[in-house]
N, C-alpha and C positions, 0 to 999 in steps of 0.2 A: 268498528266503523266499516261500512260496506265498501268504501272506496280504498281501503288499505290492501295493496297488492303484495306487499313484502313486510314481514315482521320477524326480525331476528332478535332474540332475547337471550341474554346470559350465554352467548355462544362461545365455545372454546374449541379450537382445533389444533392438534399437534401436526406439524408438517415438516419437521426436520431442521427448523430454525432454532436459534438460541432460546427463543421464547415462542409459545403458541400464539396463534391468532386469537385475540379476544375481542368480542363485540358485546358491550353491555346491552345496548338496545339500538336497533336500526329500524325505522318505520318509514315506508315509502308509499305514497298514495298515487292513485291512477293520475297520469298526466304530469306528475311532479318530477323535477330534475334535481338531483342531489349530487354534489361532488364531495368525495372523501379525500382528505389529505393525510400524509404521514404513513401511507400504506405502500410498501415497496412492491416490486413486480411479482415475486413468488407469493407474497401474502394476498395480493390482488387476485391472482389466479385461484388460490385456495378459496377466497371469499366468493368468487364467481362460481366455483364448483359447489360450494355449500348452498348458494341460492338456487342453482339449477337442480340440486338433488344429486349431482354426480358423486358427491361424498356426503356423509352424514357428520354432524358435529360430535365431538367427544362428550361435550356437555351442552345443555341449552336446547333451544327450539328454533327451527326455521319454518316459517309458515309462508307459502307463496300462493297467491290467488285463492286464499281461504283454506288451504289444505297443508298439513305438515308434510315436509319432504320425507320424513320417516315413514309416511303412509304409502309411498310409492312402492307397490308390492312386487313389481317384476320389471324386467327390462323393457317390455313393450309399453307398459304404462308410463315408464320414465321417458322413453323416446317420444311418445305422443305428447308429453307435457313440455318437451323442449321447444315445440313450435310457438310457445308463448314468449320465448326469449330470443332476442337478437344479441349475438356476442361479437363485439368489435375488439379484436385481439391479434397479437402477432401469432398466437397459437392457431388462428384460422388459416389453413393452408391455402396458398395460391399456387396454381400450376404455371410456373414461369415460362414454359415452352409454349403455352397456349395463349391465345389473344385475350385482350380485355373482354371482348364480347363473349368468348367461349367460357371464360371464368364467371362472368355474370349469368350465363345460361345454366350453369351447373345446378343451381337450386331448383330449376324447373324441369330439367331433362338431362340424362346422360348422353343423349344423342346430340352432339355438338359439332359434328362435322359432316354435313353442314347443319347450321342452326335453322330450325323450321321457322316459317313466317310468324306463327303464333308465338313461339318462344322469343323470337327477335323483337316482337312488339313489347314484351315484358322487359327485355334487356334495355331497349331504347328508353322506356319509361324510367326504369331504375337509374340508368346512367344520367339522365337529365335531372332527376330528383336529387342526386348526390353531387352534381356539378361536374360530372365527367363529360367532356366534349365528345361529340360524335366522331371527331377526327381521331381520337385515341383508340376507338373500338377495335380497329384492325391490328393495333400494335401488340407485340408480345408483352405480357405482363412483366417479364424480366428485363424489358428494355425501357419501361416508363419510369418517371421520376417518383419519389416516395409519396408525394401528395396524391398522385393518381392511384398508386397501390393502396393507400389508406382509404381513398374513396371507393375502390373496388371492394375492399373488406367491409366498409360501411354498407354498401349496397347489398352485399351478400348477407350481412346481418339483418337487413330489413326485408329480404326477399319473401319470408314466410308470413309477413304481417304481424310481427311480435307486439306484445303489449308492454314489454319491458326491455329496454336496450341496456346491456351491461357493457361498459367501455372500459377495458383493462388497460390502464396507462396509455391512452391513445396518443399522448404526446411522444411516446417512445417510437411511434410509427413514422415520424417525420422529423426532419431537422428543425432546429429552434426557429428558423425564419419562416417555417410553414405551419407552426402550431396555431397561430391565430386563424389562419384560413380553414384548418380542420375543425377548430372549435366553433367557428361560424357555421360550417356545414352541419355539425352535430346539433347546434342550437336551432337552426333553421328547420332541419328535417324533423326533429322531435316535436317542435312546436306545431309544424304543419300537420303531422300525423296525430298529434294529441296523445303521444305515448309517454310513458315514464322512462327516465334515464337515470342510471346510477354510474357515475364516473369515478 
């Protein structure tokens, strides 16, 4: 089917746990949101790495956007393919000493002191989209609450205009009393953009 953007079949990956990650079949269509349960943090990271082609399965096939990840022939091809993915994860590094605005500017430019007017327009757009109030933009990321940090990670994941958002245990990014707010952000943003999401 032409709208299938992810097809993982008979996938097995050893990663140092008692048992390997095993996925009999996972199919994701364009614009579809799917949540997997029963996958711990390390396994979720391995699954995201398999989907993006960062690692190859020990058995089985991973096909993303119509091409097998095993066909990514070199580092440049793989890096170019990453723009189709947004990854919301604790593994996404935030620079705690920098402001929220500077962290949001990094996907667009490494010149973040000061942020150019053009890049700042992108920062403001992304911040509004994920629910970051303009009042938090001058705050150091290390000083803001976990929900704001999660929204910064979400904005960074969306910055390149991905077709598939991979959310690795997003509930681990925030305290229990903030998970509903983050879930609402994820649902709203993916629906508005019409992108697929795998949580």
